[in-house]
Gaussian input, Z-matrix of N, CA and C with variables (Angstrom, degrees):
# hf/3-21g

backbone

0 1
 N
 C     1     B1
 C     2     B2     1     A1
 N     3     B3     2     A2     1     D1
 C     4     B4     3     A3     2     D2
 C     5     B5     4     A4     3     D3
 N     6     B6     5     A5     4     D4
 C     7     B7     6     A6     5     D5
 C     8     B8     7     A7     6     D6
 N     9     B9     8     A8     7     D7
 C    10    B10     9     A9     8     D8
 C    11    B11    10    A10     9     D9
 N    12    B12    11    A11    10    D10
 C    13    B13    12    A12    11    D11
 C    14    B14    13    A13    12    D12
 N    15    B15    14    A14    13    D13
 C    16    B16    15    A15    14    D14
 C    17    B17    16    A16    15    D15
 N    18    B18    17    A17    16    D16
 C    19    B19    18    A18    17    D17
 C    20    B20    19    A19    18    D18
 N    21    B21    20    A20    19    D19
 C    22    B22    21    A21    20    D20
 C    23    B23    22    A22    21    D21
 N    24    B24    23    A23    22    D22
 C    25    B25    24    A24    23    D23
 C    26    B26    25    A25    24    D24
 N    27    B27    26    A26    25    D25
 C    28    B28    27    A27    26    D26
 C    29    B29    28    A28    27    D27
 N    30    B30    29    A29    28    D28
 C    31    B31    30    A30    29    D29
 C    32    B32    31    A31    30    D30
 N    33    B33    32    A32    31    D31
 C    34    B34    33    A33    32    D32
 C    35    B35    34    A34    33    D33
 N    36    B36    35    A35    34    D34
 C    37    B37    36    A36    35    D35
 C    38    B38    37    A37    36    D36
 N    39    B39    38    A38    37    D37
 C    40    B40    39    A39    38    D38
 C    41    B41    40    A40    39    D39
 N    42    B42    41    A41    40    D40
 C    43    B43    42    A42    41    D41
 C    44    B44    43    A43    42    D42
 N    45    B45    44    A44    43    D43
 C    46    B46    45    A45    44    D44
 C    47    B47    46    A46    45    D45
 N    48    B48    47    A47    46    D46
 C    49    B49    48    A48    47    D47
 C    50    B50    49    A49    48    D48
 N    51    B51    50    A50    49    D49
 C    52    B52    51    A51    50    D50
 C    53    B53    52    A52    51    D51
 N    54    B54    53    A53    52    D52
 C    55    B55    54    A54    53    D53
 C    56    B56    55    A55    54    D54
 N    57    B57    56    A56    55    D55
 C    58    B58    57    A57    56    D56
 C    59    B59    58    A58    57    D57
 N    60    B60    59    A59    58    D58
 C    61    B61    60    A60    59    D59
 C    62    B62    61    A61    60    D60
 N    63    B63    62    A62    61    D61
 C    64    B64    63    A63    62    D62
 C    65    B65    64    A64    63    D63
 N    66    B66    65    A65    64    D64
 C    67    B67    66    A66    65    D65
 C    68    B68    67    A67    66    D66
 N    69    B69    68    A68    67    D67
 C    70    B70    69    A69    68    D68
 C    71    B71    70    A70    69    D69
 N    72    B72    71    A71    70    D70
 C    73    B73    72    A72    71    D71
 C    74    B74    73    A73    72    D72
 N    75    B75    74    A74    73    D73
 C    76    B76    75    A75    74    D74
 C    77    B77    76    A76    75    D75
 N    78    B78    77    A77    76    D76
 C    79    B79    78    A78    77    D77
 C    80    B80    79    A79    78    D78
 N    81    B81    80    A80    79    D79
 C    82    B82    81    A81    80    D80
 C    83    B83    82    A82    81    D81
 N    84    B84    83    A83    82    D82
 C    85    B85    84    A84    83    D83
 C    86    B86    85    A85    84    D84
 N    87    B87    86    A86    85    D85
 C    88    B88    87    A87    86    D86
 C    89    B89    88    A88    87    D87
 N    90    B90    89    A89    88    D88
 C    91    B91    90    A90    89    D89
 C    92    B92    91    A91    90    D90
 N    93    B93    92    A92    91    D91
 C    94    B94    93    A93    92    D92
 C    95    B95    94    A94    93    D93
 N    96    B96    95    A95    94    D94
 C    97    B97    96    A96    95    D95
 C    98    B98    97    A97    96    D96
 N    99    B99    98    A98    97    D97
 C   100   B100    99    A99    98    D98
 C   101   B101   100   A100    99    D99
 N   102   B102   101   A101   100   D100
 C   103   B103   102   A102   101   D101
 C   104   B104   103   A103   102   D102
 N   105   B105   104   A104   103   D103
 C   106   B106   105   A105   104   D104
 C   107   B107   106   A106   105   D105
 N   108   B108   107   A107   106   D106
 C   109   B109   108   A108   107   D107
 C   110   B110   109   A109   108   D108
 N   111   B111   110   A110   109   D109
 C   112   B112   111   A111   110   D110
 C   113   B113   112   A112   111   D111
 N   114   B114   113   A113   112   D112
 C   115   B115   114   A114   113   D113
 C   116   B116   115   A115   114   D114
 N   117   B117   116   A116   115   D115
 C   118   B118   117   A117   116   D116
 C   119   B119   118   A118   117   D117
 N   120   B120   119   A119   118   D118
 C   121   B121   120   A120   119   D119
 C   122   B122   121   A121   120   D120
 N   123   B123   122   A122   121   D121
 C   124   B124   123   A123   122   D122
 C   125   B125   124   A124   123   D123
 N   126   B126   125   A125   124   D124
 C   127   B127   126   A126   125   D125
 C   128   B128   127   A127   126   D126
 N   129   B129   128   A128   127   D127
 C   130   B130   129   A129   128   D128
 C   131   B131   130   A130   129   D129
 N   132   B132   131   A131   130   D130
 C   133   B133   132   A132   131   D131
 C   134   B134   133   A133   132   D132
 N   135   B135   134   A134   133   D133
 C   136   B136   135   A135   134   D134
 C   137   B137   136   A136   135   D135
 N   138   B138   137   A137   136   D136
 C   139   B139   138   A138   137   D137
 C   140   B140   139   A139   138   D138
 N   141   B141   140   A140   139   D139
 C   142   B142   141   A141   140   D140
 C   143   B143   142   A142   141   D141
 N   144   B144   143   A143   142   D142
 C   145   B145   144   A144   143   D143
 C   146   B146   145   A145   144   D144
 N   147   B147   146   A146   145   D145
 C   148   B148   147   A147   146   D146
 C   149   B149   148   A148   147   D147
 N   150   B150   149   A149   148   D148
 C   151   B151   150   A150   149   D149
 C   152   B152   151   A151   150   D150
 N   153   B153   152   A152   151   D151
 C   154   B154   153   A153   152   D152
 C   155   B155   154   A154   153   D153
 N   156   B156   155   A155   154   D154
 C   157   B157   156   A156   155   D155
 C   158   B158   157   A157   156   D156
 N   159   B159   158   A158   157   D157
 C   160   B160   159   A159   158   D158
 C   161   B161   160   A160   159   D159
 N   162   B162   161   A161   160   D160
 C   163   B163   162   A162   161   D161
 C   164   B164   163   A163   162   D162
 N   165   B165   164   A164   163   D163
 C   166   B166   165   A165   164   D164
 C   167   B167   166   A166   165   D165
 N   168   B168   167   A167   166   D166
 C   169   B169   168   A168   167   D167
 C   170   B170   169   A169   168   D168
 N   171   B171   170   A170   169   D169
 C   172   B172   171   A171   170   D170
 C   173   B173   172   A172   171   D171
 N   174   B174   173   A173   172   D172
 C   175   B175   174   A174   173   D173
 C   176   B176   175   A175   174   D174
 N   177   B177   176   A176   175   D175
 C   178   B178   177   A177   176   D176
 C   179   B179   178   A178   177   D177
 N   180   B180   179   A179   178   D178
 C   181   B181   180   A180   179   D179
 C   182   B182   181   A181   180   D180
 N   183   B183   182   A182   181   D181
 C   184   B184   183   A183   182   D182
 C   185   B185   184   A184   183   D183
 N   186   B186   185   A185   184   D184
 C   187   B187   186   A186   185   D185
 C   188   B188   187   A187   186   D186
 N   189   B189   188   A188   187   D187
 C   190   B190   189   A189   188   D188
 C   191   B191   190   A190   189   D189
 N   192   B192   191   A191   190   D190
 C   193   B193   192   A192   191   D191
 C   194   B194   193   A193   192   D192
 N   195   B195   194   A194   193   D193
 C   196   B196   195   A195   194   D194
 C   197   B197   196   A196   195   D195
 N   198   B198   197   A197   196   D196
 C   199   B199   198   A198   197   D197
 C   200   B200   199   A199   198   D198
 N   201   B201   200   A200   199   D199
 C   202   B202   201   A201   200   D200
 C   203   B203   202   A202   201   D201
 N   204   B204   203   A203   202   D202
 C   205   B205   204   A204   203   D203
 C   206   B206   205   A205   204   D204
 N   207   B207   206   A206   205   D205
 C   208   B208   207   A207   206   D206
 C   209   B209   208   A208   207   D207
 N   210   B210   209   A209   208   D208
 C   211   B211   210   A210   209   D209
 C   212   B212   211   A211   210   D210
 N   213   B213   212   A212   211   D211
 C   214   B214   213   A213   212   D212
 C   215   B215   214   A214   213   D213
 N   216   B216   215   A215   214   D214
 C   217   B217   216   A216   215   D215
 C   218   B218   217   A217   216   D216
 N   219   B219   218   A218   217   D217
 C   220   B220   219   A219   218   D218
 C   221   B221   220   A220   219   D219
 N   222   B222   221   A221   220   D220
 C   223   B223   222   A222   221   D221
 C   224   B224   223   A223   222   D222
 N   225   B225   224   A224   223   D223
 C   226   B226   225   A225   224   D224
 C   227   B227   226   A226   225   D225
 N   228   B228   227   A227   226   D226
 C   229   B229   228   A228   227   D227
 C   230   B230   229   A229   228   D228
 N   231   B231   230   A230   229   D229
 C   232   B232   231   A231   230   D230
 C   233   B233   232   A232   231   D231

   B1=1.5073
   B2=1.5123
   B3=1.3710
   B4=1.4480
   B5=1.5034
   B6=1.2834
   B7=1.4894
   B8=1.4834
   B9=1.3041
   B10=1.4901
   B11=1.5328
   B12=1.3717
   B13=1.4288
   B14=1.5171
   B15=1.3374
   B16=1.4549
   B17=1.5191
   B18=1.2693
   B19=1.5119
   B20=1.5347
   B21=1.2785
   B22=1.4287
   B23=1.5362
   B24=1.2648
   B25=1.4497
   B26=1.5188
   B27=1.3987
   B28=1.4067
   B29=1.5846
   B30=1.3079
   B31=1.5095
   B32=1.4927
   B33=1.3354
   B34=1.5032
   B35=1.5501
   B36=1.2539
   B37=1.5287
   B38=1.5153
   B39=1.3344
   B40=1.4325
   B41=1.5371
   B42=1.3237
   B43=1.4467
   B44=1.5136
   B45=1.3020
   B46=1.5298
   B47=1.5371
   B48=1.3512
   B49=1.4080
   B50=1.5282
   B51=1.3013
   B52=1.4598
   B53=1.5331
   B54=1.3378
   B55=1.4393
   B56=1.5565
   B57=1.3812
   B58=1.3809
   B59=1.6260
   B60=1.3339
   B61=1.4671
   B62=1.5028
   B63=1.2898
   B64=1.4980
   B65=1.5918
   B66=1.2777
   B67=1.5212
   B68=1.4988
   B69=1.3377
   B70=1.4989
   B71=1.5713
   B72=1.2908
   B73=1.4998
   B74=1.5145
   B75=1.3141
   B76=1.4822
   B77=1.4985
   B78=1.2676
   B79=1.5467
   B80=1.5226
   B81=1.3392
   B82=1.5433
   B83=1.4701
   B84=1.3791
   B85=1.4944
   B86=1.4857
   B87=1.3223
   B88=1.4415
   B89=1.5431
   B90=1.3609
   B91=1.4776
   B92=1.5727
   B93=1.3128
   B94=1.4527
   B95=1.4799
   B96=1.3361
   B97=1.5334
   B98=1.5020
   B99=1.3152
   B100=1.4902
   B101=1.5899
   B102=1.3006
   B103=1.4838
   B104=1.5356
   B105=1.3406
   B106=1.4197
   B107=1.5354
   B108=1.3021
   B109=1.4691
   B110=1.5392
   B111=1.3396
   B112=1.4600
   B113=1.5160
   B114=1.3752
   B115=1.4658
   B116=1.4883
   B117=1.3154
   B118=1.4498
   B119=1.5174
   B120=1.3195
   B121=1.5185
   B122=1.5957
   B123=1.3086
   B124=1.4664
   B125=1.5303
   B126=1.3068
   B127=1.4219
   B128=1.5419
   B129=1.3039
   B130=1.4839
   B131=1.4985
   B132=1.3251
   B133=1.4236
   B134=1.5147
   B135=1.2709
   B136=1.5395
   B137=1.5202
   B138=1.3347
   B139=1.5151
   B140=1.4889
   B141=1.3097
   B142=1.4579
   B143=1.5750
   B144=1.3013
   B145=1.4162
   B146=1.4981
   B147=1.3381
   B148=1.4690
   B149=1.5726
   B150=1.3161
   B151=1.4590
   B152=1.4938
   B153=1.2921
   B154=1.4293
   B155=1.5531
   B156=1.2982
   B157=1.4720
   B158=1.5274
   B159=1.3228
   B160=1.5152
   B161=1.4939
   B162=1.3051
   B163=1.4720
   B164=1.5584
   B165=1.3528
   B166=1.4433
   B167=1.5262
   B168=1.3499
   B169=1.4157
   B170=1.5929
   B171=1.3381
   B172=1.4650
   B173=1.5625
   B174=1.2651
   B175=1.4889
   B176=1.5430
   B177=1.3380
   B178=1.4449
   B179=1.5582
   B180=1.3192
   B181=1.4181
   B182=1.4854
   B183=1.3588
   B184=1.5063
   B185=1.5030
   B186=1.3101
   B187=1.4994
   B188=1.5328
   B189=1.3441
   B190=1.4239
   B191=1.5612
   B192=1.3441
   B193=1.5080
   B194=1.5668
   B195=1.2935
   B196=1.4081
   B197=1.5251
   B198=1.3664
   B199=1.4094
   B200=1.5450
   B201=1.3339
   B202=1.5005
   B203=1.5334
   B204=1.2431
   B205=1.4714
   B206=1.5530
   B207=1.2615
   B208=1.4550
   B209=1.5595
   B210=1.2941
   B211=1.4715
   B212=1.5181
   B213=1.3190
   B214=1.4958
   B215=1.5043
   B216=1.3443
   B217=1.4999
   B218=1.5658
   B219=1.3094
   B220=1.4597
   B221=1.5135
   B222=1.3278
   B223=1.4539
   B224=1.5248
   B225=1.3278
   B226=1.4939
   B227=1.4975
   B228=1.3520
   B229=1.4340
   B230=1.5150
   B231=1.3020
   B232=1.4773
   B233=1.4923
   A1=102.79
   A2=114.29
   A3=120.05
   A4=112.66
   A5=115.99
   A6=120.81
   A7=107.67
   A8=119.37
   A9=122.45
   A10=107.70
   A11=119.21
   A12=121.95
   A13=108.25
   A14=117.36
   A15=119.75
   A16=110.62
   A17=116.07
   A18=118.43
   A19=109.48
   A20=117.95
   A21=122.30
   A22=110.49
   A23=118.55
   A24=120.91
   A25=116.11
   A26=116.13
   A27=118.13
   A28=109.69
   A29=115.09
   A30=119.40
   A31=109.28
   A32=114.45
   A33=120.67
   A34=106.26
   A35=115.56
   A36=120.78
   A37=111.85
   A38=115.73
   A39=118.00
   A40=109.81
   A41=113.85
   A42=118.52
   A43=108.88
   A44=115.80
   A45=120.76
   A46=104.11
   A47=112.39
   A48=119.98
   A49=111.52
   A50=116.94
   A51=119.89
   A52=108.94
   A53=116.48
   A54=121.11
   A55=115.38
   A56=118.68
   A57=121.62
   A58=109.81
   A59=112.69
   A60=118.08
   A61=111.32
   A62=117.12
   A63=122.88
   A64=108.06
   A65=118.03
   A66=118.69
   A67=108.49
   A68=118.04
   A69=120.22
   A70=104.24
   A71=120.32
   A72=120.49
   A73=109.57
   A74=118.65
   A75=121.92
   A76=111.04
   A77=116.07
   A78=118.70
   A79=109.92
   A80=114.18
   A81=115.14
   A82=112.14
   A83=116.47
   A84=120.03
   A85=111.80
   A86=119.27
   A87=120.90
   A88=113.92
   A89=111.95
   A90=114.32
   A91=112.27
   A92=113.69
   A93=116.65
   A94=111.97
   A95=115.46
   A96=118.92
   A97=109.99
   A98=115.29
   A99=116.23
   A100=111.35
   A101=114.14
   A102=118.02
   A103=108.49
   A104=116.72
   A105=118.54
   A106=111.41
   A107=117.69
   A108=120.95
   A109=110.87
   A110=115.86
   A111=120.55
   A112=111.01
   A113=118.43
   A114=121.32
   A115=112.83
   A116=119.64
   A117=125.35
   A118=115.03
   A119=112.78
   A120=118.80
   A121=109.25
   A122=108.48
   A123=118.69
   A124=110.53
   A125=117.50
   A126=121.86
   A127=110.89
   A128=117.70
   A129=122.29
   A130=111.86
   A131=118.49
   A132=121.22
   A133=109.73
   A134=116.48
   A135=120.16
   A136=107.83
   A137=116.68
   A138=116.86
   A139=109.32
   A140=120.87
   A141=119.99
   A142=111.84
   A143=114.42
   A144=120.04
   A145=113.18
   A146=115.72
   A147=120.73
   A148=109.24
   A149=116.37
   A150=120.27
   A151=111.64
   A152=118.28
   A153=123.27
   A154=106.93
   A155=119.73
   A156=121.68
   A157=113.29
   A158=112.06
   A159=116.56
   A160=110.33
   A161=116.78
   A162=120.88
   A163=110.14
   A164=115.34
   A165=120.12
   A166=109.61
   A167=115.77
   A168=121.39
   A169=112.64
   A170=112.30
   A171=119.11
   A172=109.35
   A173=117.34
   A174=123.35
   A175=108.03
   A176=116.67
   A177=121.93
   A178=110.16
   A179=117.86
   A180=121.52
   A181=111.55
   A182=115.56
   A183=120.93
   A184=111.93
   A185=113.86
   A186=118.45
   A187=112.49
   A188=118.02
   A189=119.63
   A190=113.34
   A191=114.89
   A192=118.67
   A193=106.83
   A194=118.74
   A195=119.83
   A196=112.32
   A197=116.23
   A198=119.28
   A199=113.16
   A200=114.57
   A201=117.21
   A202=111.60
   A203=121.34
   A204=122.57
   A205=108.20
   A206=118.56
   A207=118.41
   A208=111.19
   A209=118.45
   A210=120.11
   A211=111.84
   A212=120.63
   A213=120.19
   A214=109.42
   A215=116.43
   A216=118.88
   A217=110.57
   A218=115.92
   A219=117.48
   A220=110.53
   A221=118.76
   A222=121.91
   A223=107.17
   A224=120.04
   A225=118.08
   A226=110.63
   A227=118.62
   A228=121.81
   A229=117.10
   A230=112.22
   A231=120.04
   A232=115.14
   D1=138.72
   D2=176.05
   D3=-94.39
   D4=168.69
   D5=179.76
   D6=-62.32
   D7=-38.21
   D8=-176.99
   D9=-61.44
   D10=-38.59
   D11=-179.78
   D12=-66.26
   D13=-44.10
   D14=-179.61
   D15=-61.82
   D16=-41.56
   D17=-178.91
   D18=-64.90
   D19=-40.48
   D20=-176.11
   D21=-71.37
   D22=-26.93
   D23=-177.62
   D24=-95.70
   D25=0.98
   D26=-177.15
   D27=-69.24
   D28=135.78
   D29=-176.52
   D30=-67.43
   D31=144.99
   D32=177.03
   D33=-94.02
   D34=128.11
   D35=179.47
   D36=-72.53
   D37=141.60
   D38=179.40
   D39=-73.59
   D40=-38.47
   D41=-179.68
   D42=-87.99
   D43=140.38
   D44=178.61
   D45=-112.95
   D46=131.16
   D47=173.62
   D48=-108.81
   D49=147.55
   D50=-177.28
   D51=-76.66
   D52=155.26
   D53=-177.44
   D54=-56.12
   D55=-34.75
   D56=-178.22
   D57=-64.62
   D58=-42.37
   D59=179.17
   D60=-65.55
   D61=-38.52
   D62=-179.31
   D63=-69.84
   D64=-36.33
   D65=176.77
   D66=-63.09
   D67=-41.37
   D68=-175.23
   D69=-71.63
   D70=-40.10
   D71=177.73
   D72=-62.22
   D73=-43.68
   D74=176.98
   D75=-56.26
   D76=-45.45
   D77=-177.72
   D78=-65.96
   D79=-38.48
   D80=178.02
   D81=-65.47
   D82=-40.75
   D83=177.32
   D84=-62.22
   D85=-39.67
   D86=177.68
   D87=-64.57
   D88=-42.87
   D89=174.69
   D90=-61.83
   D91=-40.18
   D92=176.14
   D93=-57.89
   D94=-44.99
   D95=178.66
   D96=-59.24
   D97=-45.83
   D98=-178.68
   D99=-59.59
   D100=-37.90
   D101=179.23
   D102=-68.30
   D103=-44.49
   D104=179.70
   D105=-56.70
   D106=-43.38
   D107=-179.37
   D108=-67.21
   D109=-40.57
   D110=178.36
   D111=-60.83
   D112=-38.46
   D113=-178.52
   D114=-86.66
   D115=4.60
   D116=-177.17
   D117=60.72
   D118=50.52
   D119=-176.77
   D120=-64.77
   D121=162.80
   D122=176.78
   D123=-66.41
   D124=156.79
   D125=-177.52
   D126=-66.40
   D127=-32.34
   D128=176.12
   D129=-63.34
   D130=-41.42
   D131=178.30
   D132=-65.80
   D133=-43.94
   D134=-179.70
   D135=-61.98
   D136=-40.10
   D137=-177.30
   D138=-71.48
   D139=-36.73
   D140=176.61
   D141=-61.90
   D142=-40.51
   D143=176.63
   D144=-65.23
   D145=-40.78
   D146=178.40
   D147=-61.89
   D148=-44.84
   D149=179.64
   D150=-63.01
   D151=-35.74
   D152=-178.83
   D153=-71.94
   D154=-35.79
   D155=173.57
   D156=-64.65
   D157=-42.90
   D158=177.95
   D159=-62.96
   D160=-44.78
   D161=-177.12
   D162=-62.80
   D163=-38.41
   D164=-179.10
   D165=-68.07
   D166=-38.49
   D167=179.11
   D168=-63.13
   D169=-43.64
   D170=175.96
   D171=-60.87
   D172=-48.84
   D173=-178.90
   D174=-58.15
   D175=-47.47
   D176=179.10
   D177=-57.96
   D178=-46.68
   D179=178.18
   D180=-54.46
   D181=-49.38
   D182=-179.27
   D183=-61.77
   D184=-42.09
   D185=179.65
   D186=-65.34
   D187=-39.38
   D188=175.68
   D189=-67.38
   D190=-38.61
   D191=178.08
   D192=-64.69
   D193=-45.75
   D194=179.75
   D195=-57.73
   D196=-40.11
   D197=-176.08
   D198=-72.89
   D199=-37.53
   D200=-167.30
   D201=-111.53
   D202=-4.08
   D203=178.10
   D204=-66.01
   D205=124.80
   D206=178.24
   D207=-60.47
   D208=145.68
   D209=-177.60
   D210=-56.28
   D211=-39.42
   D212=-177.59
   D213=-62.92
   D214=-42.05
   D215=-179.47
   D216=-68.18
   D217=-32.41
   D218=177.45
   D219=-66.73
   D220=-40.07
   D221=-176.23
   D222=-69.88
   D223=-36.83
   D224=-178.50
   D225=-78.56
   D226=-22.72
   D227=175.47
   D228=-72.29
   D229=-21.20
   D230=-177.96
   D231=-83.22

């Protein structure tokens, strides 16, 4: 499976969060990861945290695109 296939199959969230909320969530997830590493967490816990960070980054990217994509570009992308 290629990265393009993974991107195209990512689920779309029903709830939309604003970029500011997502930046705060990302920061909290990074702090959590640092704490997990400090405490010698299991690999499964680190992987779950990593996936949560990745998901948050994807959602943040989509939220920023939605906010700043010019209306003409959005219409031609649809």
